[in-house]
N, C-alpha and C positions, 0 to 999 in steps of 0.2 A: 890527601884524597879527603880525610875525615877530621881536619883540622879542629873543629869545634866539639868534639867528641872526648870526654875525659876518660882515659882508661885505668882501670883499677886491675890488679892481679890476686888471685888467693891461691898460694903454693903449699904443696904438702907432699911427701912421698905417697906413691900408689897404695890404695888401701887403707890410708888413714882418715878416711871421713869426711874429705872435701865435698863430693858431690851431696852429701848428706846435710852439710851445713852451708852451702852456697846460697841458699835462699836467706839465711839469716843473715851472712854477710852483707849480701845486697841490699836487704833490707835496711840494715843499720846505715849504710852510705847512699841510700836512696836511689839505687842502681836497678833500672828495669830490664836490662839485659845482660845474658849470661852466655859465654862461649865454653861448653864444657864438651871435650871428647868429639869435636867435629859438627856439634849442633849448635845453632843459636836458639836461646830461650827467651822469651818476653814474657814475663810475670810467670805462669806456668804452661805456656804453650810454646811447643815447638814450632819455630818461624821459618826455619831454613835449616838444610844440611843433614846429614844422615851419621848416627852415632857410630863412632869407632869401635866401640865394644861389641859391633856385629862382624868385624874383622875375623877372618880364619885364622890369623897368625899375628905373632907380637909384633912383628917388624910392619905389618900392614897397619896394625893398630896404632903404631907410633906415627906413621906416615900420614893417617887420615886425622889424627889428634894435631898435627903440626901444620897441616894444609899444604903437602907436599905436591900434591897433585893439583896441575894446573886447572883442570876443570872443576874440581872441589873449591879451589881457592877463589876462582873468578864468581862461581855462584854465591858463596859467601860475602865476596866485596860487594857484589851486586845488591844483596839481601841488606847489608848494612847502610848501602848509601840509600836505599829505598826507606828503610825505617828511620834514617837519620837519627839515632840515638845521643841523648845528651852525654850518657856515661855507659860504659861497658866493663863486665867484670869477665876476667879471662883466668881459667882455672889451669892449673899446670903443677907437673911433679917437682919442677926447679925454677929458678929465676931464669936460667938460659932458655928453657921451654916456653915460658910466657912471654919472653921477649920475642923468641923465634916467630912465636905465632902472631904477635903484633906487628912484626916485620913483614911476615907472609902476606897479612891482610892490609897491610899499608896503612896501619892504625898509629897514631900518634905514640910518642914514648909513654911508657907507663909512669903514671904519677905517684903511685903508691902501691906496695905489695904487702897483703896481710898473710900471715904465715897460719898454718893449721894449729901451731902451738898457743897463737894469740887468742884461738877461740874456744881450744877444747883441752881436756887435761890429759895427762900421760895414760891414765888409767881408759878415758875414752879412746884414744888414738889406739891403745893396744886391743881394746875390744873390737875395733873396725879391722885392724889387721887380722885379728884371729877370724873374723867372718869371711874375709876375703880368701884366706888362706884353706882354712878348712872345709868352708862351705861354697866356696866359689862365688859369693854374693857380691853384686855391684850394684851401686845406688845410681839412678838418673833423676834430677831434681824436677821432676814433671809428673802429673798423674798417670796411673797405668793405661787408661784409655788412649793418652796421646801418643802411647809407643807401641801399643797392642799390635798394630799392623805392620811395623818395622821389626817386630821381635818374633816372629812367628816360629814356633819351634824352641823358644825359650820358656822357663818357668818364669811367671811374673807374679809378684806380690804385691799389693798396694800397701803403703806405711803411712799412716796419718799422724801428724805431729802438733800439737798445740804450740802455737808460737805469739809473741806479743810484737805488734807492729810499732813503727815509730811514735804513733800516737798513744801507745800503751794500750790500745785496743786488742785484746786475744782473737786469734783466728785459728782456723786449722789448715795446715799445708799437707797436701798429699806429694808424695814420693813414690818412687817405683824400684823394688829391690827386682834385679834380673840374675838369674844364675844360667849362663850359658850351657846348656847341656854337654858340649864337647869338653867344657873344662875340668869336668869330675867324674864323668861315665864314658867318654870317648864319643865318636861319630855314632849317630843312630838314623836308622830309616822307620818309617811306619807303612806297614803293607795296607795296599787297598783294602784287603780283606777285613782289617781292624774298621774302618770306616762303615763296611757294610753290615759288619756285625752288630755295630753301635747302632745303625739306623733301623736294622731289623729288631733288634731287642726294644726299641722304643715303640715301633710299629704294634708290637705286642701289649705294650701298655697305653695304646691309643685306638679307642673304640672304631673311629671312622675308616682306619686304615687297615684293611684287611690282609694285604700281603704287598711285600717289597718285591718288585718283578727285577728291578735292572738298578744297578748303581755303576756310575760310571765316574772316575776320579782322575782329574788333571792336576799335577802337581807344579807348583810355581816356587819360585823363592820367597814371593810373598805369603804363600799359603796354598791350601787345595781350593781347586774349583770343583763342585761335585754336582752332578745330575743323577736325578732318582726317578724312576717311573713306578708307580704303586696301583694296587687295586683298591678301590675306595667303596664303602658300604652305601648301598642304594638309600637314598632318601635323606642323605645329610646335603648339608650347603657346600658344595665343591670347593670353592675359592677360599672360603673361611677355613674349612678344616685343613686344607692344604697349607696356608698361611702359618696355622696354629703348629703344625707338623713341622713345618719348614724351622720354625723359631727354636722349637724343641730340639731339634737335630744339630742347629749351629750351636746352641747352648753348650749340649752334652759332648759334641765333637772338640769344641774349643776347650771345655773343662777338663776332658781326659786326655787329650794329646797335647795341649799348649800350643796349638796351632791355630793361626788365624784363617776363617773361612773367609776366602776371597769372594766367592759367589756360590749360590745354591740355587738351582732350579728343581722343582718337582712337578712331574705330570701324573695327572690320573689317567692311566692307559686302559684300565678295565672298571667296571662296575661289578659288584657283588649284588646279586638280584636275592631277593627272599629264598627263591625255588632253588637257589645254587647255580643257576644258568647265566653263564658269563656274558656280559655286553662289551663287544670291543668298542673302544671309542675312537679309533683310528683304523 
């Protein structure tokens, strides 16, 4: 199906720093596309798939990484056919794994396998293992903003790395460190009251918003959708002030909860008049 695509593989045991060094390897061989844990990456953009690191069990993680599920497999095949890459780099924990991925996606046979020990010292590999085991850190070779919406409820840290391109020109590549919360503190839930408390606290720091009247939270897999009704100070430009308050609320909620706010709607339900008489807007 993809006869003209040259396939490379980057192999190393789990937690040894493959994703950390994937772009470096791809850059060395002038490869624009990377398959890593269920996602297809072009340069630093996710162009297809969803990360196997989101899976709730290790078994499901392996299935997603290998493209066992037919729907996921077909989606990736369509994406590769559409992109028509000259070359592609597959990441995996063993020779068998990368060959299985290539086979499941009907890619040509792998022409070259690069091993983690070819590009990292024993000390660097051991440091990577320590971060995985002790801190539960996983690296995805894309900027944090690219995966934020897909990892709502995970702790995300951007990681900027100075690199040298093929033409020896230095540049900065950003990767993302993710720490699935279930991997080291167990499953967790965030009460709706937490969102309200954050919003109410921010209202006390916002001169134009005099009271938070109502907060409704709808939780989805992608993150919370939040509806807010407020009382606003008489004489302010309502739309502008609500927009600024909304931006402030989204930023603080995402910072404190590590959740991606899918949607937020803020309505000015009342106006606070100078003589303390409330005027209903609805």
